[in-house]
C-alpha positions as CSV (number, residue, x, y, z in Angstrom):
1,X,-9.4,26.0,-11.6
2,X,-6.0,27.4,-12.7
3,X,-6.2,29.6,-15.7
4,X,-3.3,30.2,-18.1
5,X,-3.1,33.3,-20.3
6,X,-1.7,32.4,-23.8
7,X,-1.1,35.3,-26.1
8,X,-2.3,34.1,-29.5
9,X,-1.7,36.4,-32.4
10,X,-1.0,39.1,-29.9
11,X,-1.6,41.8,-32.5
12,X,-3.1,40.9,-35.8
13,X,-3.1,44.0,-37.9
14,X,-5.9,43.9,-40.5
15,X,-6.2,46.5,-43.2
16,X,-9.7,46.4,-44.7
17,X,-9.8,47.6,-48.3
18,X,-10.9,51.1,-48.9
19,X,-14.3,51.4,-50.7
20,X,-14.1,52.7,-54.2
21,X,-17.5,54.4,-53.7
22,X,-17.8,56.6,-50.7
23,X,-21.4,57.3,-49.5
24,X,-22.1,60.2,-47.2
25,X,-24.5,59.6,-44.3
26,X,-28.0,59.8,-45.7
27,X,-30.5,62.4,-44.7
28,X,-33.5,60.3,-43.5
29,X,-37.0,61.5,-42.9
30,X,-38.6,59.8,-39.9
31,X,-38.9,60.0,-36.2
32,X,-36.5,57.2,-35.7
33,X,-34.4,54.9,-37.9
34,X,-31.6,52.4,-37.7
35,X,-29.3,50.3,-39.8
36,X,-27.9,47.0,-38.4
37,X,-25.8,44.1,-39.6
38,X,-28.3,41.3,-40.4
39,X,-26.0,38.6,-39.0
40,X,-24.6,40.1,-35.8
41,X,-27.1,42.8,-35.0
42,X,-24.3,45.3,-34.8
43,X,-25.7,48.9,-35.0
44,X,-24.1,50.7,-37.9
45,X,-26.1,53.9,-38.1
46,X,-29.2,55.4,-36.6
47,X,-31.2,58.2,-34.9
48,X,-33.4,58.0,-31.9
49,X,-33.1,54.2,-32.0
50,X,-34.6,53.8,-28.5
51,X,-37.6,56.2,-28.9
52,X,-40.8,54.3,-28.2
53,X,-43.2,54.6,-31.2
54,X,-46.2,52.9,-32.8
55,X,-45.0,50.1,-35.2
56,X,-48.3,49.8,-37.2
57,X,-48.3,46.6,-39.3
58,X,-44.7,45.8,-38.8
59,X,-46.2,44.2,-35.7
60,X,-47.1,41.3,-37.9
61,X,-43.4,40.3,-38.1
62,X,-43.7,39.2,-34.4
63,X,-47.2,37.6,-35.0
64,X,-45.8,35.6,-37.9
65,X,-42.7,34.3,-36.2
66,X,-44.6,33.1,-33.1
67,X,-47.1,31.3,-35.4
68,X,-44.3,29.6,-37.2
69,X,-42.7,28.5,-34.0
70,X,-45.9,27.5,-32.1
71,X,-48.2,26.3,-34.8
72,X,-48.4,23.9,-37.7
73,X,-48.7,25.3,-41.2
74,X,-51.4,22.7,-42.0
75,X,-53.5,23.5,-39.0
76,X,-57.2,24.3,-39.9
77,X,-58.2,27.6,-38.3
78,X,-61.8,28.2,-37.5
79,X,-62.7,31.9,-37.8
80,X,-64.4,33.3,-34.8
81,X,-67.1,36.0,-34.7
82,X,-64.4,38.6,-33.7
83,X,-62.3,38.3,-36.8
84,X,-64.7,39.8,-39.4
85,X,-65.2,42.8,-37.2
86,X,-61.6,44.0,-37.2
87,X,-60.8,47.2,-39.0
88,X,-58.4,48.1,-41.8
89,X,-57.0,45.8,-44.5
90,X,-58.7,42.5,-44.8
91,X,-59.1,39.3,-46.8
92,X,-62.8,39.2,-45.7
93,X,-62.8,36.1,-43.6
94,X,-66.2,34.9,-42.6
95,X,-67.3,33.6,-39.2
96,X,-67.2,29.8,-39.1
97,X,-64.9,29.6,-42.2
98,X,-62.1,27.1,-41.9
99,X,-58.8,28.0,-43.4
100,X,-55.2,26.7,-43.3
101,X,-52.7,28.6,-41.0
102,X,-50.3,28.9,-43.9
103,X,-52.8,30.7,-46.0
104,X,-53.5,33.1,-43.2
105,X,-49.7,33.8,-42.8
106,X,-49.5,34.7,-46.5
107,X,-52.4,37.0,-46.1
108,X,-50.9,38.7,-43.1
109,X,-47.4,39.1,-44.5
110,X,-48.2,39.8,-48.2
111,X,-51.5,41.7,-48.0
112,X,-51.1,42.9,-44.4
113,X,-54.6,41.5,-43.6
114,X,-55.6,42.5,-40.1
115,X,-58.4,39.8,-40.0
116,X,-55.9,37.1,-40.8
117,X,-53.5,38.3,-38.1
118,X,-56.3,38.2,-35.5
119,X,-57.4,34.7,-36.6
120,X,-53.8,33.6,-36.2
121,X,-53.6,35.1,-32.7
122,X,-56.8,33.4,-31.5
123,X,-55.7,30.1,-33.0
124,X,-52.2,30.1,-31.4
125,X,-52.9,31.9,-28.1
126,X,-56.6,31.2,-27.5
127,X,-57.4,34.9,-27.4
128,X,-55.9,38.2,-28.5
129,X,-54.9,39.0,-25.0
130,X,-53.1,35.7,-24.4
131,X,-51.3,36.0,-27.7
132,X,-50.1,39.5,-26.9
133,X,-48.6,38.1,-23.7
134,X,-46.8,35.6,-25.9
135,X,-45.5,38.4,-28.1
136,X,-44.2,40.3,-25.2
137,X,-42.4,37.2,-23.7
138,X,-40.8,36.6,-27.1
139,X,-39.7,40.2,-27.4
140,X,-37.9,39.9,-24.0
141,X,-36.3,36.7,-25.2
142,X,-35.0,38.4,-28.3
143,X,-33.7,41.4,-26.4
144,X,-36.4,43.8,-27.5
145,X,-36.8,45.1,-24.0
146,X,-38.5,48.4,-24.9
147,X,-41.4,46.9,-26.8
148,X,-45.0,46.2,-25.6
149,X,-47.6,44.6,-27.8
150,X,-51.3,44.8,-27.3
151,X,-52.6,43.2,-30.5
152,X,-51.3,41.0,-33.3
153,X,-52.0,43.4,-36.3
154,X,-50.7,46.8,-35.2
155,X,-53.8,48.9,-35.2
156,X,-53.4,51.8,-32.9
157,X,-53.8,50.9,-29.2
158,X,-52.6,52.6,-26.1
159,X,-49.3,51.1,-25.0
160,X,-48.7,49.3,-28.3
161,X,-45.1,50.5,-28.8
162,X,-41.7,49.5,-30.0
163,X,-38.4,51.2,-30.9
164,X,-36.3,51.2,-34.1
165,X,-33.7,49.1,-32.3
166,X,-36.2,46.6,-31.0
167,X,-37.9,46.2,-34.4
168,X,-34.5,45.7,-36.0
169,X,-33.7,42.9,-33.5
170,X,-37.1,41.3,-34.1
171,X,-36.6,41.5,-37.8
172,X,-33.1,39.9,-37.6
173,X,-34.5,37.1,-35.4
174,X,-37.4,36.5,-37.8
175,X,-35.2,36.4,-40.9
176,X,-33.2,33.5,-39.5
177,X,-36.3,31.4,-40.0
178,X,-36.4,30.0,-43.6
179,X,-40.2,29.9,-43.8
180,X,-40.5,33.5,-42.5
181,X,-37.9,34.6,-45.1
182,X,-40.0,33.0,-47.8
183,X,-43.1,34.8,-46.6
184,X,-41.3,38.1,-46.2
185,X,-40.1,38.2,-49.8
186,X,-43.1,36.7,-51.5
187,X,-44.4,39.1,-54.1
188,X,-47.8,37.6,-54.9
189,X,-50.2,35.0,-53.5
190,X,-53.4,33.5,-55.0
191,X,-56.0,33.9,-52.3
192,X,-59.1,31.7,-52.4
193,X,-61.5,32.3,-49.5
194,X,-65.3,31.9,-49.1
195,X,-65.9,35.6,-49.5
196,X,-63.1,36.8,-51.7
197,X,-60.8,35.3,-54.4
198,X,-58.0,37.4,-55.8
199,X,-54.3,37.6,-56.5
200,X,-52.6,39.4,-53.6
201,X,-49.8,41.7,-54.5
202,X,-47.3,42.4,-51.7
203,X,-47.8,45.9,-50.3
204,X,-44.1,46.1,-49.6
205,X,-43.0,48.3,-52.5
206,X,-39.4,47.9,-51.4
207,X,-39.3,44.4,-52.9
208,X,-39.4,46.2,-56.3
209,X,-37.3,49.2,-55.3
210,X,-34.0,47.4,-54.7
211,X,-32.8,44.3,-56.6
212,X,-31.1,42.8,-53.6
213,X,-34.1,43.2,-51.3
214,X,-34.9,40.2,-49.1
215,X,-38.0,41.6,-47.4
216,X,-39.5,42.3,-44.9
217,X,-42.6,44.3,-43.8
218,X,-44.1,47.8,-44.1
219,X,-47.0,49.4,-42.0
220,X,-49.2,52.4,-41.8
221,X,-51.7,54.0,-39.5
222,X,-52.6,57.6,-39.1
223,X,-51.0,57.6,-35.7
224,X,-47.8,55.8,-36.6
225,X,-47.5,57.2,-40.1
226,X,-45.4,55.0,-42.4
227,X,-43.2,52.4,-40.9
228,X,-40.8,49.9,-42.6
229,X,-38.4,47.1,-41.8
230,X,-36.4,46.4,-45.0
231,X,-33.5,44.0,-45.6
232,X,-31.1,43.5,-48.5
233,X,-28.2,41.1,-49.2
234,X,-25.2,42.0,-51.3
235,X,-22.4,39.4,-51.8
236,X,-22.2,37.7,-48.4
237,X,-23.4,40.7,-46.4
238,X,-27.1,41.2,-45.3
239,X,-28.2,44.5,-43.7
240,X,-31.5,45.5,-42.1
241,X,-33.0,49.0,-41.9
242,X,-35.9,50.2,-39.9
243,X,-37.7,53.5,-40.3
244,X,-40.6,54.6,-38.0
245,X,-42.8,57.7,-38.4
246,X,-42.1,58.6,-42.1
247,X,-44.1,59.5,-45.2
248,X,-45.0,57.4,-48.2
249,X,-43.2,59.8,-50.4
250,X,-39.8,59.2,-48.7
251,X,-39.8,55.9,-46.8
252,X,-39.0,53.6,-49.7
253,X,-36.1,55.7,-51.1
254,X,-34.9,56.4,-47.5
255,X,-34.7,52.6,-46.8
256,X,-32.7,52.1,-50.0
257,X,-30.4,55.0,-49.1
258,X,-29.7,53.5,-45.6
259,X,-28.9,50.1,-47.1
260,X,-26.7,51.5,-49.9
261,X,-24.9,53.6,-47.2
262,X,-24.3,50.4,-45.3
263,X,-23.0,48.4,-48.2
264,X,-20.7,51.2,-49.3
265,X,-19.2,51.9,-45.9
266,X,-19.1,48.6,-44.0
267,X,-18.0,45.1,-44.8
268,X,-17.9,41.9,-42.8
269,X,-14.6,40.9,-41.2
270,X,-14.4,37.3,-40.2
271,X,-13.1,36.8,-36.7
272,X,-13.4,33.1,-36.3
273,X,-14.8,30.2,-38.3
274,X,-16.4,27.2,-36.6
275,X,-14.1,24.1,-36.5
276,X,-11.1,26.1,-37.9
277,X,-8.0,25.4,-35.8
278,X,-7.0,28.6,-33.9
279,X,-4.1,27.1,-32.0
280,X,-2.2,23.8,-31.5
281,X,-0.8,23.2,-28.0
282,X,1.6,20.6,-26.8
283,X,0.4,18.7,-23.7
284,X,2.0,15.8,-21.8
285,X,4.4,13.4,-23.5
286,X,4.6,15.7,-26.6
287,X,1.0,15.0,-27.5
288,X,-0.9,17.8,-29.2
289,X,-4.4,19.2,-28.9
290,X,-6.0,21.4,-31.6
291,X,-8.2,24.2,-30.3
292,X,-11.2,25.3,-32.4
293,X,-13.8,28.0,-31.7
294,X,-17.3,26.9,-30.6
295,X,-18.9,29.2,-33.2
296,X,-18.2,31.4,-36.1
297,X,-18.0,35.2,-35.5
298,X,-17.7,38.2,-37.7
299,X,-18.0,42.0,-37.3
300,X,-18.9,44.8,-39.6
301,X,-16.1,47.3,-39.9
302,X,-15.8,50.6,-41.7
303,X,-14.5,49.9,-45.2
304,X,-12.6,53.2,-45.3
305,X,-10.6,52.8,-42.1
306,X,-7.8,50.4,-41.0
307,X,-8.8,47.9,-38.3
308,X,-6.6,46.5,-35.6
309,X,-7.6,43.0,-34.4
310,X,-6.0,41.5,-31.3
311,X,-6.8,37.9,-30.2
312,X,-6.0,36.6,-26.7
313,X,-6.4,32.9,-25.8
314,X,-7.2,32.2,-22.1
315,X,-7.0,28.6,-21.2
316,X,-8.1,26.4,-18.3
317,X,-6.0,23.5,-17.0
318,X,-5.0,21.2,-19.8
319,X,-4.5,18.1,-17.7
320,X,-5.1,14.8,-19.5
321,X,-7.2,13.1,-20.6
322,X,-9.0,15.6,-22.7
323,X,-12.4,14.7,-24.3
324,X,-13.3,15.7,-27.8
325,X,-15.4,18.9,-27.8
326,X,-14.4,19.8,-24.3
327,X,-14.3,23.5,-23.6
328,X,-10.8,24.5,-22.6
329,X,-11.0,28.2,-22.5
330,X,-12.0,31.3,-24.5
331,X,-10.7,33.5,-27.3
332,X,-11.0,37.1,-26.4
333,X,-11.1,39.5,-29.4
334,X,-10.3,43.2,-29.4
335,X,-11.1,45.5,-32.2
336,X,-9.1,48.8,-32.1
337,X,-8.3,48.1,-28.5
338,X,-11.9,47.4,-27.4
339,X,-13.1,44.0,-26.4
340,X,-15.9,42.9,-28.8
341,X,-16.2,39.1,-28.5
342,X,-15.6,36.2,-26.1
343,X,-15.8,32.9,-27.9
344,X,-15.4,29.5,-26.1
345,X,-12.6,27.3,-27.6
346,X,-12.8,23.5,-27.4
347,X,-10.7,20.5,-28.2
348,X,-11.0,19.2,-31.7
349,X,-10.2,15.6,-30.9
350,X,-9.8,13.4,-27.9
351,X,-6.3,13.3,-26.2
352,X,-5.8,10.2,-24.1
353,X,-3.7,10.0,-21.0
354,X,-0.4,8.3,-22.0
355,X,0.5,5.0,-20.3
356,X,2.7,5.7,-17.3
357,X,5.5,3.0,-17.4
358,X,7.3,4.3,-14.3
359,X,4.1,4.1,-12.3
360,X,3.3,0.7,-13.7
361,X,6.8,-0.6,-12.8
362,X,6.6,0.8,-9.3
363,X,3.1,-0.6,-8.8
364,X,4.3,-4.0,-10.2
365,X,7.3,-4.1,-7.8
366,X,5.0,-3.1,-4.9
367,X,2.6,-5.9,-5.8
368,X,5.5,-8.4,-6.0
369,X,6.7,-7.3,-2.6
370,X,3.3,-7.7,-1.1
371,X,2.9,-11.1,-2.7
372,X,6.3,-12.2,-1.3
373,X,5.2,-11.2,2.2
374,X,1.9,-13.0,1.8
375,X,3.8,-16.1,0.6
376,X,6.2,-16.1,3.5
377,X,3.4,-15.6,6.0
378,X,1.5,-18.4,4.4
379,X,4.5,-20.8,4.6
380,X,5.0,-20.0,8.3
381,X,1.3,-20.5,9.0
382,X,1.3,-23.9,7.2
383,X,4.4,-25.1,9.1
384,X,2.9,-24.2,12.4
385,X,-0.4,-25.9,11.4
386,X,1.4,-29.1,10.4
387,X,3.3,-29.2,13.8
388,X,0.1,-28.9,15.7
389,X,-1.6,-31.6,13.6
390,X,1.3,-34.0,14.3
391,X,1.3,-33.7,18.1
392,X,-2.5,-33.7,18.3
393,X,-2.7,-37.0,16.5
394,X,-0.6,-39.1,19.1
395,X,-3.1,-40.8,21.6
396,X,-2.3,-41.2,25.3
397,X,-3.2,-44.6,27.0
398,X,-5.0,-44.4,30.3
399,X,-3.4,-46.3,33.2
400,X,-6.8,-47.1,34.6
401,X,-8.9,-50.1,33.6
402,X,-12.6,-50.2,34.0
């Protein structure tokens, strides 16, 4: 297929406003940490982001999102004999107890209950091992390629590892689910079980540390030390920070420092908006086709630097007819000379092939010519047939008599 390069807004020079409040890069305690844009996943800041470390109870982020996607919140979960035996934080589930999946998810996310996480895993996967396989498959789907999960709760186990980058991707994915977001920012939950009744207070202290906090999950084991995935939203910008291998004395303030640094030094620059016309092109017979991006796109840019944006439109053949929503090419976006996005562009409306009068006249004349030939041949045939009929009807008299 022939491709045509159309230079669209060959160089769009964008000056992003300089922040009134400059924040220096924070000094973070922890073996690894990262700050990403919550919408695009763009890495804004970090250290040792690909180092494999124990995630502790941030594991329950993955457990919860799989349960939300594979289960039904009203499912009644029967507690197995394995569940009460799990170590660490609990809601004291009893063997044979029947409890709704939604209650277990609240216990796992708000109280970080390990017994609730195991009960969820056995209900969804059939066993801890099969559920761990589901977790690893989901991690690969999300792009968390350096993670490996052995259990649903995050207790120390050989080979149970993730990275700051992977956990940030998992957090970003999970926060796109409205129910997960509700669970991640819930501060209290009234728990009523057979063995224990209480008001659960979210162990995520960060929900009270930063007003704009939107979640999501802390963790702790002696091997992992303190871990935290935290998110916050200011204006129309959401950021996610992850810290692995820190101390209780520092992790909450460090998470806030990371997020404040991000809000002060980066802002979202809109590149395209879905269904907003990016170009109008003339096609045959002066007809026009409006091109719109297949999706919206944005990028986080440094608030204290000027940003050059270049957009190039590469089109396929624009032969008619063109169906509505048909992909006609792609918009290639360069930020400061580097390609950052390729976004399909499609037709906004249908463009019909115009009526070809010249061809219609030619075809009509050709049809008349053919009909004339057929008419003449028919007349000749009829004349010949009539002659034959006339001679064939005269009878000859035999000279012989019998």
